[in-house]
C-alpha positions in Angstrom: 116.8 79.9 107.0 113.5 78.2 106.0 111.2 76.9 108.7 111.6 73.3 107.4 115.4 73.5 107.8 115.1 74.8 111.3 112.6 72.0 112.3 114.9 69.4 110.7 117.9 70.8 112.7 115.9 70.7 115.9 114.8 67.1 115.2 118.4 66.0 114.7 119.5 67.8 117.8 116.7 66.1 119.9 117.6 62.7 118.5 121.3 63.2 119.5 120.4 64.2 123.0 118.2 61.1 123.4 121.1 58.8 122.8 123.8 58.3 125.4 127.3 58.3 123.8 128.6 55.8 126.3 126.6 53.0 124.5 127.3 51.4 121.2 124.6 49.3 119.6 125.1 47.0 116.6 122.0 45.4 115.1 124.0 42.3 113.9 121.6 41.9 111.0 122.4 39.8 108.0 120.6 38.1 105.1 121.4 34.4 104.9 119.8 31.5 103.2 116.3 33.1 102.8 116.3 34.6 106.3 116.9 37.9 107.9 118.9 37.1 111.0 119.1 39.8 113.8 121.6 39.3 116.6 122.1 42.6 118.4 125.1 43.4 120.5 125.7 46.3 122.9 128.8 47.8 124.5 128.8 50.3 127.4 129.6 50.6 131.1 130.6 47.3 132.6 127.9 45.8 134.9 125.2 48.1 133.7 121.7 46.6 133.6 119.4 47.7 130.8 116.1 46.8 129.2 115.7 46.5 125.4 113.0 46.4 122.8 113.4 44.8 119.3 110.9 45.2 116.5 111.1 43.6 113.0 108.5 45.0 110.6 107.8 43.3 107.3 105.9 45.0 104.4 105.0 43.8 101.0 102.3 43.3 98.4 99.4 44.4 100.6 100.5 42.7 103.8 102.5 43.6 106.8 103.6 42.0 110.0 105.5 42.9 113.2 107.6 40.7 115.4 108.5 42.3 118.7 110.4 41.1 121.7 112.1 42.7 124.7 113.8 41.9 127.9 116.6 42.9 130.2 120.3 42.4 129.9 123.4 43.0 132.1 126.7 44.1 130.4 129.6 41.8 131.4 132.8 42.9 133.1 134.2 44.1 129.7 131.0 46.1 129.0 129.5 43.8 126.4 126.2 42.0 126.0 124.4 40.1 123.3 120.6 40.6 123.1 118.0 38.0 122.1 118.2 37.0 118.4 115.4 36.9 115.9 115.1 35.4 112.4 112.5 36.2 109.8 111.8 34.3 106.5 112.5 36.6 103.6 110.1 36.8 100.7 110.9 38.4 97.3 109.8 42.1 97.0 109.2 42.5 100.7 110.9 45.2 102.8 112.0 44.8 106.4 112.8 47.3 109.0 114.7 46.3 112.2 114.7 48.7 115.2 116.4 48.0 118.6 116.1 50.4 121.6 118.1 50.2 124.8 116.5 51.7 127.9 118.0 52.7 131.3 115.2 53.3 133.8 112.7 53.9 131.0 115.0 56.5 129.2 116.2 55.6 125.7 120.1 55.5 125.8 120.6 54.0 122.4 118.5 53.2 119.3 119.3 51.9 115.9 117.1 51.2 112.9 117.8 49.9 109.5 115.9 48.8 106.4 116.5 45.7 104.3 117.1 45.3 101.4 
């Protein structure tokens, strides 16, 4: 097996260990009317208190910008919570990357990232 394949396998294994399978994170991202709307939701253990970080990065034609926010959230009795929302105006030919991280005591328990379009 080549060294690059071994390193890739180790990276995937490390990423899997970092996430806690008891949490499910949905970015809730959609393009609507010239905006990228991000409305993340999380499910996990009922009553659990977590911190979160959300970053929306925009890149295009020699410019870039970041929009970051974070806070804390408590999952309700059914184990569900909605995080803060974010909306970014979409420009033609620009690319956007949305990343949301959930943290429990400083440890990442879930992370999801997606590029648009």
